[in-house]
C-alpha positions as CSV (number, residue, x, y, z in Angstrom):
1,M,32.3,57.6,115.3
2,P,35.6,56.2,113.8
3,V,38.7,58.3,113.8
4,E,39.1,60.1,110.5
5,K,41.9,62.1,109.0
6,I,40.5,65.2,107.1
7,P,42.8,67.3,104.9
8,L,41.6,70.9,105.3
9,Y,42.5,71.7,101.7
10,K,40.1,69.0,100.5
11,L,37.0,70.3,102.3
12,P,34.6,72.2,100.0
13,E,35.0,75.9,100.0
14,E,31.9,78.0,100.9
15,K,32.0,81.5,99.5
16,L,30.3,83.7,102.1
17,S,31.0,86.8,100.0
18,N,33.6,88.0,97.5
19,K,36.0,88.6,100.3
20,V,35.3,85.7,102.7
21,S,35.5,81.9,102.4
22,R,34.9,79.1,104.9
23,W,35.7,75.4,105.2
24,T,33.9,73.3,107.8
25,A,33.9,69.9,109.4
26,A,32.0,68.5,112.4
27,G,32.5,65.6,114.9
28,K,30.2,64.4,117.5
29,N,31.0,66.9,120.2
30,M,32.6,69.8,118.3
31,S,33.0,71.5,115.0
32,V,35.7,73.4,113.3
33,A,35.7,76.2,110.6
34,K,38.6,77.6,108.7
35,Y,38.0,81.1,107.6
36,F,39.8,83.3,105.0
37,L,39.0,87.0,105.3
38,K,40.4,89.4,102.7
39,K,41.8,92.7,104.0
40,G,38.9,95.1,104.6
41,S,36.2,92.5,105.1
42,S,33.9,92.8,108.2
43,A,31.7,90.2,109.9
44,P,28.2,91.2,111.1
45,I,27.7,91.2,114.9
46,H,26.3,87.8,115.8
47,H,26.2,85.2,118.5
48,H,26.1,81.4,118.8
49,S,24.4,79.2,121.2
50,V,27.7,77.3,121.6
51,E,31.1,78.2,122.9
52,Q,33.7,79.3,120.4
53,A,37.5,79.3,120.4
54,T,39.3,81.2,117.6
55,L,42.9,80.9,116.7
56,I,44.4,83.5,114.4
57,I,46.7,81.7,111.9
58,Q,47.7,84.6,109.8
59,G,47.1,88.4,109.7
60,R,45.5,90.9,112.0
61,L,41.8,91.2,112.8
62,S,39.9,93.9,114.7
63,L,37.0,92.2,116.5
64,I,34.3,93.6,118.7
65,I,33.2,91.4,121.6
66,E,30.5,92.7,123.9
67,E,31.0,96.2,122.6
68,R,34.8,96.1,123.3
69,E,37.3,96.2,120.4
70,M,40.2,93.7,120.4
71,V,43.0,93.5,117.8
72,L,44.0,89.9,117.3
73,E,47.1,88.8,115.4
74,A,48.7,85.5,114.3
75,G,49.2,83.3,117.3
76,N,46.4,84.9,119.4
77,L,43.7,82.6,120.8
78,I,40.4,83.7,122.3
79,F,37.5,81.9,123.8
80,I,34.1,83.4,123.3
81,P,31.4,82.2,125.7
82,A,28.0,80.9,124.2
83,N,25.5,83.7,123.4
84,T,28.2,86.4,123.5
85,P,27.8,89.1,120.8
86,H,30.9,89.4,118.6
87,G,31.9,90.4,115.1
88,G,32.1,93.9,113.5
89,G,35.6,95.2,113.3
90,E,37.5,94.3,110.1
91,A,40.4,92.3,108.7
92,L,43.3,94.7,108.9
93,E,45.3,92.3,106.7
94,D,44.4,89.1,104.9
95,V,43.4,86.8,107.8
96,V,43.2,83.0,108.3
97,T,41.5,81.7,111.4
98,L,40.6,78.4,112.8
99,D,37.3,78.5,114.8
100,F,36.3,75.6,117.1
101,F,32.8,75.2,118.4
102,S,31.5,73.0,121.2
103,P,29.1,71.4,121.0
104,P,29.1,71.5,117.1
105,Q,27.5,74.6,115.6
106,E,24.6,72.9,114.0
107,D,23.4,76.0,112.1
108,I,26.5,75.8,109.9
109,Q,25.6,72.2,109.0
110,N,22.0,73.1,108.2
111,G,22.7,76.4,106.4
112,T,21.0,78.8,108.9
113,D,24.0,80.3,110.6
114,P,24.1,84.2,110.9
115,L,27.2,84.6,108.7
116,K,25.1,83.6,105.6
117,K,24.3,87.3,105.7
118,W,28.0,88.3,105.6
119,S,27.7,90.0,102.1
120,V,25.3,92.5,103.7
121,V,28.2,94.1,105.6
122,D,31.2,93.1,103.5
123,R,32.8,96.1,102.0
């Protein structure tokens, strides 16, 4: 795979709900997703078959990981092991995250990821 420069702002926006947007790109061994969560939005509890790292770029986010609540803020980085339930909580402010998945999260590319149901829990 040749090296490619990808401007995040040129990736297509995927509206998961009226409060949540996502932009995604994938390489051979990992994928990345930028999320924008409007204050008050909440993700469903879900898990992935891949490891996830999340970097909070802006805002504060309450997140439940294995039934434990964590409040994350800009500059915080967390690693979520494969198959670990996480989500719930809510965006305490408008939030921007970068999520990295290894290997690539194929369900995002094929449209079957659990966050497609986001609007069910979005307030």
